[in-house]
GUBA-692537 format. One line per field, with one value per atom (N, C-alpha, C): chain; residue number from 1; x negated, y, z. Coordinates in steps of 0.05 Angstrom, whole numbers, m for minus. Atoms other than C-alpha are relative to their C-alpha. Example, Ala and Ser with C-alpha at 12.3 -4.5 7.8 and 13.67 -1.06 7.14 Angstrom:
BEGIN
ch <- A / A / A / A / A / A
i <- 1 / 1 / 1 / 2 / 2 / 2
c1 <- m18 / m246 / m18 / 16 / m273 / 15
c2 <- m24 / m90 / 24 / m24 / m21 / 22
c3 <- 0 / 156 / 0 / m1 / 143 / 14
This chain:
BEGIN
ch <- A / A / A / A / A / A / A / A / A / A / A / A / A / A / A / A / A / A / A / A / A / A / A / A / A / A / A / A / A / A / A / A / A / A / A / A / A / A / A / A / A / A / A / A / A / A / A / A / A / A / A / A / A / A / A / A / A / A / A / A / A / A / A / A / A / A / A / A / A / A / A / A / A / A / A / A / A / A / A / A / A / A / A / A / A / A / A / A / A / A / A / A / A / A / A / A / A / A / A / A / A / A / A / A / A / A / A / A / A / A / A / A / A / A / A / A / A / A / A / A / A / A / A / A / A / A / A / A / A / A / A / A / A / A / A / A / A / A / A / A / A / A / A / A / A / A / A / A / A / A / A / A / A / A / A / A / A / A / A / A / A / A / A / A / A / A / A / A / A / A / A / A / A / A / A / A / A / A / A / A / A / A / A / A / A / A / A / A / A / A / A / A / A / A / A / A / A / A / A / A / A / A / A / A / A / A / A / A / A / A / A / A / A / A / A / A / A / A / A / A / A / A / A / A / A / A / A / A / A / A / A / A / A / A / A / A / A / A / A / A / A / A / A / A / A / A / A / A / A / A / A / A / A / A / A / A / A / A / A / A / A / A / A / A / A / A / A / A / A / A / A / A / A / A / A / A / A / A / A / A / A / A / A / A / A / A / A / A / A / A / A / A / A / A / A / A / A / A / A / A / A / A / A / A / A / A / A / A / A / A / A / A / A / A / A / A / A / A / A / A / A / A / A / A / A / A / A / A / A / A / A / A / A / A / A / A / A / A / A / A / A / A / A / A / A / A / A / A / A / A / A / A / A / A / A / A / A / A / A / A / A / A / A / A / A / A / A / A / A / A / A / A / A / A / A / A / A / A / A / A / A / A / A / A / A / A / A / A / A / A / A / A / A / A / A / A / A / A / A / A / A / A / A / A / A / A / A / A / A / A / A / A / A / A / A / A / A / A / A / A / A / A / A / A / A / A / A / A / A / A / A / A / A / A / A / A / A / A / A / A / A / A / A / A / A / A / A / A / A / A / A / A / A / A / A / A / A / A / A / A / A / A / A / A / A / A / A / A / A / A / A / A / A / A / A / A / A / A / A / A / A / A / A / A / A / A / A / A / A / A / A / A / A / A / A / A / A / A / A / A / A / A / A / A / A / A / A / A / A / A / A / A / A / A / A / A / A / A / A / A / A / A / A / A / A / A / A / A / A / A / A / A / A / A / A / A / A / A / A / A / A / A / A / A / A / A / A / A / A / A / A / A / A / A / A / A / A / A / A / A / A / A / A / A / A / A / A / A / A / A / A / A / A / A / A / A / A / A / A / A / A / A / A / A / A / A / A / A / A / A / A / A / A / A / A / A / A / A / A / A / A / A / A / A / A / A / A / A / A / A / A / A / A / A / A / A / A / A / A / A / A / A / A / A / A / A / A / A / A / A / A / A / A / A / A / A / A / A / A / A / A / A / A / A / A / A / A / A / A / A / A / A / A / A / A / A / A / A / A / A / A / A / A / A / A / A / A / A / A / A / A / A / A / A / A / A / A / A / A / A / A / A / A / A / A / A / A / A / A / A / A / A / A / A / A / A / A / A / A / A / A / A / A / A / A / A / A / A / A / A / A / A / A / A / A / A / A / A / A / A / A / A / A / A / A / A / A / A / A / A / A / A / A / A / A / A / A / A / A / A / A / A / A / A / A / A / A / A / A / A / A / A / A / A / A / A / A / A / A / A / A / A / A / A / A / A / A / A / A / A / A / A / A / A / A / A / A
i <- 1 / 1 / 1 / 2 / 2 / 2 / 3 / 3 / 3 / 4 / 4 / 4 / 5 / 5 / 5 / 6 / 6 / 6 / 7 / 7 / 7 / 8 / 8 / 8 / 9 / 9 / 9 / 10 / 10 / 10 / 11 / 11 / 11 / 12 / 12 / 12 / 13 / 13 / 13 / 14 / 14 / 14 / 15 / 15 / 15 / 16 / 16 / 16 / 17 / 17 / 17 / 18 / 18 / 18 / 19 / 19 / 19 / 20 / 20 / 20 / 21 / 21 / 21 / 22 / 22 / 22 / 23 / 23 / 23 / 24 / 24 / 24 / 25 / 25 / 25 / 26 / 26 / 26 / 27 / 27 / 27 / 28 / 28 / 28 / 29 / 29 / 29 / 30 / 30 / 30 / 31 / 31 / 31 / 32 / 32 / 32 / 33 / 33 / 33 / 34 / 34 / 34 / 35 / 35 / 35 / 36 / 36 / 36 / 37 / 37 / 37 / 38 / 38 / 38 / 39 / 39 / 39 / 40 / 40 / 40 / 41 / 41 / 41 / 42 / 42 / 42 / 43 / 43 / 43 / 44 / 44 / 44 / 45 / 45 / 45 / 46 / 46 / 46 / 47 / 47 / 47 / 48 / 48 / 48 / 49 / 49 / 49 / 50 / 50 / 50 / 51 / 51 / 51 / 52 / 52 / 52 / 53 / 53 / 53 / 54 / 54 / 54 / 55 / 55 / 55 / 56 / 56 / 56 / 57 / 57 / 57 / 58 / 58 / 58 / 59 / 59 / 59 / 60 / 60 / 60 / 61 / 61 / 61 / 62 / 62 / 62 / 63 / 63 / 63 / 64 / 64 / 64 / 65 / 65 / 65 / 66 / 66 / 66 / 67 / 67 / 67 / 68 / 68 / 68 / 69 / 69 / 69 / 70 / 70 / 70 / 71 / 71 / 71 / 72 / 72 / 72 / 73 / 73 / 73 / 74 / 74 / 74 / 75 / 75 / 75 / 76 / 76 / 76 / 77 / 77 / 77 / 78 / 78 / 78 / 79 / 79 / 79 / 80 / 80 / 80 / 81 / 81 / 81 / 82 / 82 / 82 / 83 / 83 / 83 / 84 / 84 / 84 / 85 / 85 / 85 / 86 / 86 / 86 / 87 / 87 / 87 / 88 / 88 / 88 / 89 / 89 / 89 / 90 / 90 / 90 / 91 / 91 / 91 / 92 / 92 / 92 / 93 / 93 / 93 / 94 / 94 / 94 / 95 / 95 / 95 / 96 / 96 / 96 / 97 / 97 / 97 / 98 / 98 / 98 / 99 / 99 / 99 / 100 / 100 / 100 / 101 / 101 / 101 / 102 / 102 / 102 / 103 / 103 / 103 / 104 / 104 / 104 / 105 / 105 / 105 / 106 / 106 / 106 / 107 / 107 / 107 / 108 / 108 / 108 / 109 / 109 / 109 / 110 / 110 / 110 / 111 / 111 / 111 / 112 / 112 / 112 / 113 / 113 / 113 / 114 / 114 / 114 / 115 / 115 / 115 / 116 / 116 / 116 / 117 / 117 / 117 / 118 / 118 / 118 / 119 / 119 / 119 / 120 / 120 / 120 / 121 / 121 / 121 / 122 / 122 / 122 / 123 / 123 / 123 / 124 / 124 / 124 / 125 / 125 / 125 / 126 / 126 / 126 / 127 / 127 / 127 / 128 / 128 / 128 / 129 / 129 / 129 / 130 / 130 / 130 / 131 / 131 / 131 / 132 / 132 / 132 / 133 / 133 / 133 / 134 / 134 / 134 / 135 / 135 / 135 / 136 / 136 / 136 / 137 / 137 / 137 / 138 / 138 / 138 / 139 / 139 / 139 / 140 / 140 / 140 / 141 / 141 / 141 / 142 / 142 / 142 / 143 / 143 / 143 / 144 / 144 / 144 / 145 / 145 / 145 / 146 / 146 / 146 / 147 / 147 / 147 / 148 / 148 / 148 / 149 / 149 / 149 / 150 / 150 / 150 / 151 / 151 / 151 / 152 / 152 / 152 / 153 / 153 / 153 / 154 / 154 / 154 / 155 / 155 / 155 / 156 / 156 / 156 / 157 / 157 / 157 / 158 / 158 / 158 / 159 / 159 / 159 / 160 / 160 / 160 / 161 / 161 / 161 / 162 / 162 / 162 / 163 / 163 / 163 / 164 / 164 / 164 / 165 / 165 / 165 / 166 / 166 / 166 / 167 / 167 / 167 / 168 / 168 / 168 / 169 / 169 / 169 / 170 / 170 / 170 / 171 / 171 / 171 / 172 / 172 / 172 / 173 / 173 / 173 / 174 / 174 / 174 / 175 / 175 / 175 / 176 / 176 / 176 / 177 / 177 / 177 / 178 / 178 / 178 / 179 / 179 / 179 / 180 / 180 / 180 / 181 / 181 / 181 / 182 / 182 / 182 / 183 / 183 / 183 / 184 / 184 / 184 / 185 / 185 / 185 / 186 / 186 / 186 / 187 / 187 / 187 / 188 / 188 / 188 / 189 / 189 / 189 / 190 / 190 / 190 / 191 / 191 / 191 / 192 / 192 / 192 / 193 / 193 / 193 / 194 / 194 / 194 / 195 / 195 / 195 / 196 / 196 / 196 / 197 / 197 / 197 / 198 / 198 / 198 / 199 / 199 / 199 / 200 / 200 / 200 / 201 / 201 / 201 / 202 / 202 / 202 / 203 / 203 / 203 / 204 / 204 / 204 / 205 / 205 / 205 / 206 / 206 / 206 / 207 / 207 / 207 / 208 / 208 / 208 / 209 / 209 / 209 / 210 / 210 / 210 / 211 / 211 / 211 / 212 / 212 / 212 / 213 / 213 / 213 / 214 / 214 / 214 / 215 / 215 / 215 / 216 / 216 / 216 / 217 / 217 / 217 / 218 / 218 / 218 / 219 / 219 / 219 / 220 / 220 / 220 / 221 / 221 / 221 / 222 / 222 / 222 / 223 / 223 / 223 / 224 / 224 / 224 / 225 / 225 / 225 / 226 / 226 / 226 / 227 / 227 / 227 / 228 / 228 / 228 / 229 / 229 / 229 / 230 / 230 / 230 / 231 / 231 / 231 / 232 / 232 / 232 / 233 / 233 / 233 / 234 / 234 / 234 / 235 / 235 / 235 / 236 / 236 / 236 / 237 / 237 / 237 / 238 / 238 / 238 / 239 / 239 / 239 / 240 / 240 / 240 / 241 / 241 / 241 / 242 / 242 / 242 / 243 / 243 / 243 / 244 / 244 / 244 / 245 / 245 / 245 / 246 / 246 / 246 / 247 / 247 / 247 / 248 / 248 / 248 / 249 / 249 / 249 / 250 / 250 / 250 / 251 / 251 / 251 / 252 / 252 / 252 / 253 / 253 / 253 / 254 / 254 / 254 / 255 / 255 / 255 / 256 / 256 / 256 / 257 / 257 / 257 / 258 / 258 / 258 / 259 / 259 / 259
c1 <- 21 / 489 / 31 / m18 / 536 / m12 / 11 / 523 / 17 / m20 / 570 / m12 / m9 / 569 / 31 / m25 / 614 / 13 / m1 / 651 / 3 / m12 / 651 / m42 / 22 / 593 / 4 / 1 / 586 / m5 / 7 / 583 / m2 / 19 / 551 / 0 / 0 / 577 / m5 / 10 / 540 / 6 / 1 / 560 / m7 / 20 / 527 / m4 / 22 / 513 / 25 / m12 / 558 / 9 / m11 / 558 / 29 / m16 / 614 / m14 / 7 / 599 / 33 / m20 / 661 / m1 / m2 / 668 / 30 / m18 / 693 / 4 / m4 / 715 / 34 / m33 / 797 / 11 / m7 / 803 / 9 / m3 / 790 / 5 / m2 / 807 / m18 / 34 / 739 / m6 / 10 / 711 / m31 / 29 / 640 / m13 / 23 / 593 / m28 / 32 / 518 / m17 / 10 / 493 / 7 / m22 / 549 / m22 / 17 / 512 / m30 / 32 / 443 / m5 / m6 / 472 / 4 / 8 / 496 / m27 / 22 / 431 / m12 / 25 / 391 / 10 / m18 / 449 / m9 / m5 / 447 / m27 / 25 / 371 / m19 / 2 / 361 / 8 / m15 / 415 / m11 / 9 / 380 / m29 / 30 / 313 / 15 / m8 / 357 / 9 / m16 / 363 / 16 / m20 / 401 / 32 / m26 / 451 / 15 / m2 / 496 / 26 / m19 / 560 / m1 / m19 / 577 / 21 / m30 / 650 / m5 / m8 / 664 / 26 / m28 / 724 / m2 / 5 / 747 / 19 / m13 / 768 / 40 / m22 / 846 / 13 / m17 / 901 / 3 / m7 / 905 / m26 / 26 / 830 / m10 / 31 / 783 / m22 / 1 / 749 / 13 / m20 / 776 / m13 / 20 / 720 / m23 / 26 / 660 / 16 / m15 / 675 / m1 / m7 / 692 / m22 / 29 / 643 / m17 / 21 / 589 / m17 / 17 / 587 / 6 / 0 / 597 / m36 / 25 / 527 / m20 / 13 / 504 / m13 / 15 / 447 / 2 / 1 / 431 / 14 / m31 / 500 / m6 / 10 / 473 / m19 / 27 / 418 / 18 / m20 / 481 / 4 / m14 / 501 / m21 / 13 / 431 / m6 / m5 / 427 / 11 / m14 / 482 / m6 / m5 / 471 / m20 / 23 / 402 / 20 / m26 / 463 / 12 / m21 / 506 / m19 / 14 / 450 / m11 / 3 / 430 / 19 / m27 / 501 / 1 / m8 / 508 / m30 / 30 / 431 / 12 / 3 / 448 / 0 / 4 / 422 / 26 / m38 / 493 / 17 / m26 / 559 / 23 / m12 / 604 / 25 / m23 / 669 / 18 / m26 / 730 / 10 / m36 / 777 / 15 / m9 / 822 / 27 / m32 / 888 / m2 / m12 / 916 / m24 / 13 / 859 / m24 / 24 / 799 / m8 / 6 / 784 / m16 / 27 / 725 / m27 / 25 / 664 / 14 / m13 / 710 / 7 / m4 / 731 / m24 / 18 / 660 / m21 / m6 / 647 / 8 / m16 / 696 / m14 / 7 / 670 / m30 / 23 / 601 / m1 / m10 / 631 / m6 / m11 / 631 / 26 / m25 / 701 / 14 / m18 / 764 / 22 / m20 / 815 / 22 / m4 / 864 / 37 / m32 / 941 / 23 / m14 / 994 / m7 / 1 / 993 / m14 / 23 / 934 / 2 / 10 / 915 / m30 / 24 / 852 / m3 / 0 / 834 / m28 / 27 / 773 / 17 / m19 / 820 / m12 / 10 / 770 / 5 / m2 / 803 / 19 / m25 / 862 / m22 / 21 / 810 / m21 / 17 / 751 / m14 / 12 / 722 / m22 / 27 / 670 / m3 / 6 / 636 / m12 / 5 / 611 / m44 / 40 / 526 / 8 / 4 / 521 / 3 / 2 / 496 / 31 / m23 / 564 / 29 / m6 / 601 / 8 / 0 / 585 / 5 / m2 / 585 / 42 / m29 / 662 / 18 / m11 / 679 / m8 / 12 / 638 / 34 / m11 / 684 / 35 / m23 / 756 / 12 / m4 / 752 / 4 / 5 / 742 / 34 / m13 / 810 / 19 / 2 / 826 / m9 / 21 / 772 / 11 / m5 / 795 / 40 / m22 / 865 / m5 / 0 / 839 / m13 / 28 / 777 / 24 / m11 / 827 / 38 / m29 / 903 / m1 / 10 / 877 / 15 / m28 / 939 / m15 / 8 / 918 / 14 / m11 / 931 / 4 / m25 / 971 / m13 / 13 / 938 / 12 / m25 / 994 / m15 / 14 / 966 / m28 / 18 / 893 / m4 / m2 / 909 / m9 / 2 / 909 / m31 / 33 / 847 / m21 / 17 / 813 / m21 / 10 / 791 / 3 / m16 / 833 / m14 / 12 / 805 / 34 / m16 / 861 / 22 / m22 / 933 / 1 / m6 / 945 / 13 / m3 / 983 / m8 / 27 / 954 / m7 / 3 / 971 / m16 / 21 / 938 / m27 / 28 / 881 / m26 / 24 / 835 / 0 / 9 / 839 / m5 / 16 / 836 / m21 / 8 / 785 / m33 / 10 / 752 / m14 / m7 / 773 / m24 / 15 / 730 / m28 / 20 / 669 / m11 / 10 / 666 / m12 / 14 / 664 / m25 / 23 / 615 / m25 / 17 / 575 / m16 / 4 / 567 / m18 / 3 / 540 / m35 / 24 / 467 / m21 / 4 / 441 / m22 / 18 / 384 / 13 / m31 / 436 / 10 / m16 / 479 / m14 / 20 / 423 / m6 / 20 / 391 / 27 / m19 / 465 / 9 / m15 / 487 / m27 / 18 / 422 / m10 / m7 / 419 / 14 / m19 / 479 / 0 / 8 / 468 / m23 / 17 / 406 / 5 / m11 / 443 / 11 / m21 / 490 / m16 / 8 / 438 / m25 / 16 / 395 / 8 / m9 / 387 / 14 / m21 / 434 / m14 / 2 / 433 / m4 / 5 / 399 / 29 / m23 / 467 / m8 / m10 / 442 / 5 / m11 / 458 / 33 / m30 / 526 / 5 / m4 / 523 / m10 / 12 / 490 / 19 / m18 / 542 / 26 / m23 / 599 / m11 / 10 / 560 / m4 / 20 / 544 / 24 / m13 / 613 / 19 / m31 / 667 / 20 / m16 / 706 / m4 / 2 / 679 / m10 / 5 / 665 / 25 / m28 / 736 / 13 / m8 / 750 / 0 / 5 / 711 / 31 / m7 / 738 / 38 / m28 / 816 / 14 / m9 / 812 / 2 / 5 / 785 / 22 / m30 / 849 / 23 / m27 / 892 / 12 / m8 / 911 / m2 / 10 / 916 / m9 / 12 / 863 / 7 / m8 / 862 / m22 / 24 / 820 / m8 / 0 / 790 / m7 / 17 / 741 / m24 / 23 / 682 / m15
c2 <- 24 / 265 / m8 / 14 / 217 / m20 / 25 / 169 / m8 / 18 / 112 / m26 / 27 / 52 / m19 / 11 / 2 / 13 / m6 / 22 / m21 / m27 / 36 / 13 / m6 / 82 / 34 / m31 / 159 / 11 / m11 / 187 / 22 / m32 / 250 / 0 / m16 / 287 / 33 / m12 / 336 / 7 / m20 / 385 / 33 / m29 / 449 / 7 / m10 / 480 / m3 / 11 / 447 / m23 / 28 / 387 / m15 / 14 / 337 / m14 / 18 / 291 / m14 / 19 / 241 / m21 / 16 / 201 / m23 / 25 / 136 / m24 / 23 / 81 / 3 / 3 / 85 / m17 / 30 / 17 / 9 / m17 / 45 / 31 / m33 / 125 / 17 / m17 / 142 / m4 / 1 / 120 / 0 / 6 / 119 / m14 / 5 / 73 / m6 / m1 / 63 / 16 / m6 / 66 / 29 / m26 / 114 / 29 / m26 / 166 / 8 / 3 / 148 / 15 / m1 / 156 / 43 / m23 / 226 / 23 / m21 / 250 / 7 / 8 / 225 / 24 / m17 / 267 / 30 / m22 / 323 / 10 / m19 / 334 / 1 / 2 / 320 / 27 / m30 / 380 / 18 / m30 / 426 / 2 / 1 / 409 / 16 / m5 / 429 / 24 / m43 / 513 / m3 / m15 / 498 / m1 / 12 / 473 / 34 / m4 / 527 / 2 / m6 / 507 / m30 / 33 / 432 / 2 / 9 / 409 / m23 / 22 / 353 / m10 / 6 / 309 / m29 / 31 / 235 / 3 / 17 / 187 / m7 / 0 / 181 / 20 / m27 / 225 / m10 / 10 / 190 / 23 / m15 / 225 / 11 / m14 / 269 / m23 / 31 / 219 / m5 / 17 / 185 / m6 / 9 / 177 / m16 / 19 / 128 / m41 / 35 / 51 / m5 / 8 / 24 / m28 / 33 / m47 / 11 / 5 / m14 / 10 / m2 / m1 / m32 / 34 / m73 / m2 / 9 / m86 / 22 / m10 / m22 / 4 / m5 / m21 / 19 / m29 / 58 / 5 / m16 / 74 / 38 / m19 / 144 / 13 / m1 / 146 / 2 / m5 / 145 / 24 / m22 / 207 / 24 / m12 / 237 / m4 / 11 / 204 / 14 / m9 / 232 / 25 / m28 / 301 / 7 / m6 / 297 / m1 / 5 / 273 / 32 / m17 / 329 / 28 / m37 / 392 / m6 / 4 / 364 / 7 / m9 / 381 / 34 / m35 / 451 / 17 / m26 / 474 / m3 / m1 / 460 / 38 / m26 / 523 / 18 / m7 / 532 / m2 / m2 / 553 / m39 / 26 / 485 / 7 / 14 / 463 / m20 / 28 / 413 / 9 / m5 / 400 / m26 / 14 / 362 / m16 / 4 / 320 / m27 / 31 / 266 / 19 / m8 / 256 / 19 / m1 / 298 / 0 / 9 / 267 / m12 / 14 / 242 / 18 / m21 / 255 / 5 / m20 / 277 / 26 / m32 / 331 / 19 / m9 / 347 / 1 / m7 / 340 / 25 / m35 / 391 / 33 / m25 / 440 / 11 / 0 / 439 / 13 / m9 / 454 / 39 / m24 / 523 / 13 / m11 / 534 / m24 / 29 / 487 / 6 / 1 / 486 / m25 / 36 / 429 / 14 / 17 / 402 / 19 / m6 / 428 / m17 / 23 / 361 / m5 / 13 / 347 / 7 / 6 / 335 / 3 / m5 / 351 / 2 / 19 / 321 / m11 / 21 / 285 / m7 / 13 / 232 / m20 / 16 / 199 / m8 / 1 / 208 / m22 / 14 / 167 / m36 / 22 / 117 / m15 / 8 / 104 / m1 / m5 / 137 / 2 / m9 / 166 / 32 / m29 / 230 / 11 / m14 / 288 / 16 / m10 / 313 / 45 / m37 / 390 / 10 / m18 / 406 / 2 / m13 / 385 / 11 / m9 / 403 / 40 / m34 / 479 / 1 / 0 / 477 / 12 / m4 / 465 / 16 / m24 / 509 / 26 / m21 / 560 / 16 / m1 / 540 / 9 / 7 / 525 / 27 / m18 / 564 / m20 / 25 / 536 / m10 / 23 / 521 / m9 / 28 / 486 / m20 / 37 / 436 / m3 / 9 / 432 / m15 / 9 / 415 / m26 / 19 / 369 / m23 / 30 / 331 / m8 / 14 / 326 / m9 / 6 / 317 / m25 / 9 / 282 / m1 / m3 / 307 / 14 / m6 / 323 / 24 / m27 / 397 / m5 / m3 / 405 / 26 / m10 / 443 / 29 / m27 / 512 / 9 / m9 / 519 / 12 / m2 / 521 / 26 / m22 / 579 / 23 / m20 / 636 / 10 / m6 / 628 / 1 / m7 / 629 / m27 / 35 / 557 / m15 / 13 / 537 / 20 / m14 / 576 / 12 / m8 / 566 / m26 / 26 / 517 / 3 / 5 / 487 / m27 / 31 / 431 / m16 / 21 / 367 / 4 / m5 / 377 / 42 / m34 / 456 / 7 / m7 / 438 / m2 / m3 / 419 / 31 / m25 / 482 / 16 / m17 / 523 / m6 / 0 / 493 / 11 / m9 / 508 / 28 / m23 / 572 / 14 / m21 / 586 / 4 / 7 / 548 / 14 / m17 / 591 / 21 / m30 / 657 / 4 / 2 / 632 / m2 / 6 / 615 / 23 / m26 / 684 / 25 / m23 / 712 / 8 / m2 / 729 / m35 / 24 / 654 / m2 / m5 / 681 / 12 / m25 / 725 / m33 / 11 / 668 / m15 / 17 / 616 / 19 / m15 / 674 / 5 / m5 / 685 / m21 / 21 / 620 / m23 / 20 / 585 / 24 / m10 / 648 / m4 / 12 / 630 / m21 / 30 / 561 / m6 / m3 / 572 / 5 / m19 / 627 / m21 / 15 / 570 / m21 / 27 / 516 / 6 / m16 / 567 / m10 / 6 / 544 / m29 / 17 / 483 / m16 / 8 / 451 / m35 / 24 / 380 / m26 / 12 / 328 / m28 / 16 / 267 / m24 / 12 / 243 / m3 / 6 / 258 / m18 / 12 / 222 / m37 / 30 / 161 / m10 / 13 / 155 / m7 / 4 / 158 / m27 / 34 / 101 / m28 / 27 / 56 / m5 / 15 / 57 / m24 / 20 / 7 / 9 / m11 / 47 / 3 / 3 / 55 / m24 / 41 / m28 / 2 / 3 / m29 / 14 / m15 / 26 / m17 / 16 / m3 / m25 / 31 / m80 / 6 / m14 / m47 / 2 / m8 / m14 / m29 / 31 / m78 / m11 / 23 / m112 / 4 / m7 / m74 / 8 / 0 / m61 / 40 / m22 / 6 / m8 / 12 / 5 / 14 / m9 / 6 / 11 / m6 / 57 / m4 / 2 / 53 / 23 / m26 / 112 / m11 / 5 / 65 / m2
c3 <- m15 / m55 / 12 / m6 / m25 / 15 / m8 / 31 / 21 / m12 / 50 / 12 / m4 / 84 / 14 / m9 / 120 / 19 / m33 / 181 / 10 / m16 / 238 / m10 / 11 / 198 / 2 / 5 / 189 / m19 / 29 / 116 / 11 / 15 / 87 / m22 / 26 / 34 / m12 / 11 / m5 / m24 / 29 / m54 / 0 / m2 / m72 / 15 / m23 / m4 / 30 / m16 / 30 / 3 / m9 / 74 / 20 / m24 / 106 / 8 / m23 / 159 / 6 / m17 / 171 / 8 / m30 / 237 / m27 / 9 / 203 / 12 / m18 / 247 / 1 / m2 / 237 / 2 / m13 / 264 / 23 / m26 / 331 / 7 / 0 / 320 / m1 / 12 / 292 / 27 / m20 / 375 / m16 / 6 / 362 / 19 / m16 / 371 / 10 / m18 / 405 / m35 / 33 / 327 / m19 / 9 / 305 / 10 / m24 / 362 / m17 / 15 / 326 / m25 / 25 / 264 / m1 / m1 / 281 / 1 / m9 / 310 / m23 / 39 / 236 / m19 / 12 / 203 / 6 / m2 / 240 / m3 / m8 / 253 / m42 / 22 / 172 / m9 / 23 / 155 / 15 / m13 / 208 / m21 / 12 / 153 / m25 / 36 / 93 / 2 / 8 / 77 / m20 / 15 / 22 / 7 / m13 / 69 / 15 / m1 / 79 / 23 / m10 / 118 / 6 / m7 / 154 / 6 / m15 / 163 / 9 / m35 / 220 / m9 / 2 / 206 / 11 / 0 / 222 / m26 / 23 / 179 / 3 / m12 / 173 / 3 / m21 / 201 / 34 / m36 / 279 / 9 / m17 / 312 / m17 / 10 / 299 / 5 / m6 / 345 / 22 / m25 / 409 / 21 / m25 / 449 / m11 / 10 / 454 / m2 / 2 / 433 / 29 / m29 / 507 / 1 / 1 / 493 / 6 / m15 / 501 / 30 / m34 / 573 / 10 / m10 / 587 / 11 / m11 / 588 / 8 / m3 / 603 / 26 / m30 / 660 / 18 / m11 / 674 / m18 / 11 / 672 / m5 / 3 / 679 / m17 / 31 / 626 / m30 / 31 / 575 / m7 / m4 / 594 / m5 / 16 / 582 / m30 / 38 / 515 / m25 / 1 / 501 / m6 / m6 / 514 / m21 / 21 / 465 / m30 / 26 / 413 / m3 / m2 / 428 / m16 / 10 / 419 / m22 / 24 / 355 / m15 / 15 / 333 / m5 / m13 / 374 / m7 / 11 / 343 / m19 / 27 / 274 / m6 / 6 / 247 / m18 / 18 / 201 / 6 / m1 / 212 / m1 / 6 / 225 / 8 / m4 / 225 / 10 / m4 / 252 / m3 / 8 / 212 / 21 / m24 / 275 / m2 / m4 / 261 / 19 / m20 / 314 / 26 / m29 / 377 / m11 / m2 / 397 / 32 / m34 / 472 / 0 / m4 / 507 / m17 / 12 / 466 / m32 / 20 / 409 / 8 / m7 / 452 / 3 / m5 / 464 / m34 / 17 / 390 / m12 / 14 / 358 / 20 / m5 / 409 / 2 / 12 / 390 / m16 / 31 / 323 / 15 / m4 / 317 / m2 / 5 / 287 / 0 / m5 / 294 / m7 / 9 / 250 / 6 / 1 / 262 / 7 / 3 / 256 / 23 / m27 / 312 / 12 / m16 / 324 / 18 / m12 / 348 / 37 / m28 / 422 / 7 / m13 / 458 / 37 / m15 / 518 / 12 / m4 / 565 / 31 / m26 / 608 / 15 / m14 / 641 / 29 / m36 / 715 / m7 / 27 / 664 / 6 / 18 / 639 / 12 / m14 / 659 / 16 / m30 / 719 / m10 / 3 / 692 / 3 / 0 / 686 / m18 / 18 / 644 / 20 / m6 / 645 / 7 / m5 / 674 / m25 / 27 / 604 / m19 / 17 / 566 / 10 / m12 / 623 / 7 / 0 / 625 / m32 / 18 / 546 / m7 / 15 / 538 / 26 / m20 / 600 / m9 / 5 / 574 / m31 / 31 / 496 / 17 / m14 / 541 / 17 / m25 / 604 / 21 / m28 / 676 / 8 / m9 / 691 / m18 / 17 / 624 / m8 / 8 / 625 / 28 / m35 / 707 / m15 / 6 / 677 / m12 / 12 / 632 / 9 / m20 / 680 / 20 / m30 / 741 / m1 / m3 / 716 / m14 / 29 / 650 / m21 / 17 / 608 / m21 / 36 / 532 / m1 / 16 / 505 / m19 / 35 / 442 / m10 / 19 / 397 / 3 / m15 / 402 / 19 / m34 / 468 / 9 / 1 / 448 / m9 / 26 / 389 / 19 / m13 / 434 / 13 / m20 / 474 / m19 / 7 / 418 / m17 / m2 / 422 / m30 / 15 / 368 / m34 / 27 / 295 / m16 / 22 / 256 / 5 / 8 / 254 / m31 / 25 / 191 / m12 / 3 / 172 / m14 / 8 / 145 / m27 / 37 / 63 / m5 / m3 / 80 / 18 / m13 / 118 / m7 / 13 / 73 / m14 / 20 / 32 / 29 / m21 / 104 / 3 / m8 / 117 / m18 / 22 / 52 / m5 / 7 / 48 / 16 / m17 / 113 / m3 / 3 / 96 / m31 / 26 / 34 / 5 / m12 / 69 / 23 / m9 / 113 / m11 / 9 / 66 / m25 / 14 / 33 / 18 / m10 / 95 / 2 / m5 / 121 / 21 / m24 / 148 / 28 / m25 / 187 / 26 / m17 / 223 / 12 / m15 / 231 / 26 / m22 / 258 / 33 / m30 / 305 / 23 / m17 / 332 / 13 / m16 / 346 / 21 / m29 / 379 / 27 / m21 / 420 / 19 / m24 / 457 / 21 / m19 / 460 / 16 / m18 / 490 / 24 / m32 / 544 / 17 / m9 / 546 / 24 / m14 / 569 / 20 / m29 / 614 / 23 / m29 / 691 / m11 / 5 / 685 / 23 / m24 / 760 / m10 / 11 / 766 / 11 / m15 / 779 / 5 / 6 / 772 / 25 / m28 / 846 / m10 / 10 / 821 / m36 / 24 / 751 / 7 / m3 / 785 / 19 / m25 / 837 / m13 / 6 / 798 / m25 / 11 / 739 / 20 / m25 / 792 / 7 / m21 / 828 / m7 / 12 / 827 / m12 / 14 / 803 / m32 / 31 / 737 / m6 / 13 / 719 / 6 / 3 / 743 / m23 / 17 / 697 / m26 / 15 / 637 / m9 / 13 / 647 / m7 / 8 / 652 / m24 / 31 / 586 / m17 / 25 / 553 / 7 / m11 / 589 / m9 / 14 / 563 / 27 / m24 / 643 / 10 / m27 / 691 / 17 / m17 / 734 / 27 / m27 / 802 / 17 / m10 / 832 / 23 / m39 / 908 / 6 / m14 / 913 / 7 / m9 / 913 / m28
């Protein structure tokens, strides 16, 4: 089965027991529009109910990015800004809680939402040149929800996440290989074969055991999260956030004032 539409969109291909999901917005380095977010949730909810699917592989169209973040234009008319993070939480949860193993093929950038989605997958196979980060302190001046911050800190470690968030630095894939965050490095010409080999291995193992293992760990990470609504509201309602959005769309550096 193949589902394709005109970019920006998300493509779905199912062959035998492996599903392949492609973030298809190459003109914007696969930045996600809100309809693409909604499409992703629909696809994940559908795959979660399909017991024939044993592995899902996610990737970005082209070789410039897995996902480069959210489409910034959608923040211009956003009224309840902190509610955006809550809504995105539900969408990421549908990816995190897929019952079957998931693989992210990463070429180019995995930043912002792209980092979150790559981290929501169980395994990441990356080219050596790929870069990872959440440079919101340099770009938009927004923040992450406690759910998403807890998730990436558990996978990347607090020091690495602080480096990403507080310095806005992008980290190259080889630096993350030794941490276990990257499952395997592969050149672009070999990355599909590497992902297929892993997918075939995963598809031969006990699916109920895989589901129980995945979802138990997911529930442990999501338990006892603090209420950080006040911090998200302060950030998204700040003049700095509005300045970050406007500066990004105007192609200039933002001028932070701390208000």
